[in-house]
Each structure stands twice: as C-alpha cells, then as structure tokens.
C-alpha positions as CSV (number, residue, x, y, z in Angstrom):
1,M,60.5,104.1,68.8
2,L,59.2,104.7,65.3
3,N,59.8,103.0,62.0
4,Q,57.9,105.1,59.3
5,V,58.8,105.9,55.7
6,I,57.0,108.2,53.3
7,I,58.0,108.0,49.6
8,V,56.7,110.1,46.7
9,G,57.8,109.1,43.2
10,R,56.8,107.6,39.9
11,L,55.7,104.0,39.7
12,K,58.4,102.2,37.6
13,E,57.4,98.6,37.9
14,I,54.6,96.3,39.3
15,I,55.4,92.7,39.9
16,K,52.4,90.5,40.9
17,V,53.8,87.9,43.3
18,D,50.6,86.2,44.6
19,K,46.9,86.9,44.6
20,D,47.2,89.4,47.3
21,K,50.9,90.4,47.2
22,L,52.7,92.9,44.9
23,N,56.2,94.2,44.6
24,L,56.5,97.7,43.4
25,V,59.6,99.7,42.2
26,V,59.2,103.5,42.9
27,S,61.5,105.9,41.1
28,V,62.4,108.9,43.3
29,P,64.7,111.7,42.0
30,Q,67.4,112.7,44.4
31,S,67.3,116.3,45.8
32,F,70.7,117.3,44.5
33,K,72.5,117.3,41.1
34,N,75.4,115.0,40.3
35,K,78.7,116.2,38.8
36,D,77.1,116.3,35.3
37,G,74.3,118.7,36.5
38,E,71.6,116.0,36.4
39,Y,69.4,114.5,39.1
40,D,70.1,110.9,39.8
41,V,67.2,108.5,40.6
42,D,66.8,106.1,43.5
43,L,64.8,102.9,42.7
44,I,63.0,101.8,45.9
45,D,61.5,98.4,46.4
46,C,58.1,98.3,48.1
47,E,56.0,95.3,49.1
48,V,52.2,95.6,49.2
49,I,49.9,92.9,50.7
50,G,46.2,92.3,51.3
51,G,43.4,94.6,50.1
52,I,45.9,97.4,49.4
53,A,47.6,95.2,46.8
54,D,44.3,94.6,45.0
55,T,43.5,98.3,44.9
56,T,47.0,99.2,43.8
57,N,47.0,96.6,41.0
58,E,43.6,97.8,39.8
59,Y,44.1,101.6,39.9
60,C,47.9,102.3,39.7
61,E,49.6,102.6,36.3
62,I,53.3,102.6,35.5
63,G,54.6,106.2,35.1
64,K,52.0,107.7,37.5
65,V,53.1,109.6,40.7
66,I,52.2,107.7,43.9
67,G,52.8,108.2,47.6
68,V,53.8,105.2,49.7
69,K,53.6,105.2,53.5
70,G,54.9,102.2,55.3
71,R,57.8,100.8,57.4
72,L,61.3,99.9,56.5
73,K,62.4,96.3,56.9
74,I,65.5,94.3,56.0
75,D,65.0,90.7,54.8
76,Y,67.9,88.2,54.8
77,Y,68.3,85.4,52.2
78,S,70.9,82.7,51.8
79,K,72.3,82.0,48.4
80,D,75.4,79.9,47.7
81,D,76.6,80.1,51.4
82,E,76.3,83.9,51.2
83,V,73.8,86.0,53.2
84,I,72.0,88.7,51.1
85,K,70.3,91.7,52.7
86,I,67.4,93.3,50.9
87,M,65.9,96.5,52.2
88,K,62.2,97.1,51.4
89,V,59.4,99.4,52.3
90,Y,56.4,97.4,53.5
91,A,53.5,99.6,52.4
92,E,50.6,100.3,54.7
93,K,49.0,103.0,52.5
94,I,49.3,103.8,48.7
95,S,48.0,107.2,47.4
96,I,47.7,107.9,43.7
97,L,48.9,111.5,43.3
98,T,48.5,111.9,39.5
99,S,45.2,113.2,38.3
100,K,43.2,111.4,35.7
101,S,43.7,114.3,33.2
102,E,47.5,113.8,33.3
C-alpha cells in the first residue's frame, strides 16, 4: 500500500504553530477551466515538522513556487458535539522551485 502526495504550487500562507511546526497553504491551479474560461485554484493545507520546518521558515517566501512531497492524512476534531474532518498533507520534503532571480 502507498500513501504519497506530490504538490507543486505557490506558497500562499505560512503559519508558525510551534518552534518546529509550520502549517502551509499551497495554491495549486486546477488543470481545467471553469465555465467562465478561468482556472480555479485549490488551496491545500500542509503541515511541516522538525528540521524541515526550520528550513522552510528560513528560505521559503510567500508567492514562491514550491514542491511538497508527503503523505495525506485526515484529522478528526470535536467542536460543539460535531465531528470535523480536516485533510492535510504531512510534508516529508519541501523543494523551492523558484529561482532567486525571479
């Protein structure tokens, strides 16, 4: 069995949760146009922990193109007697794909 996800998109948001934990939002355009002839965008939540979080926080900037390799996981939370499901990519590797000159 295999649980592997690869995402390439623009870094939209960085949220520092703890010293060694980040939540990222990656903006990925869909591969097809909507009825108005435009490409919609998927906003994908990613969680980065450990040394990768430190490196990501130091070198990644909002608006830059990044690659995220990781695994998909669903977390369950209870709020007001309701169960909420949140799907995230738990990042194992972050690659900065935008060159410095851009």
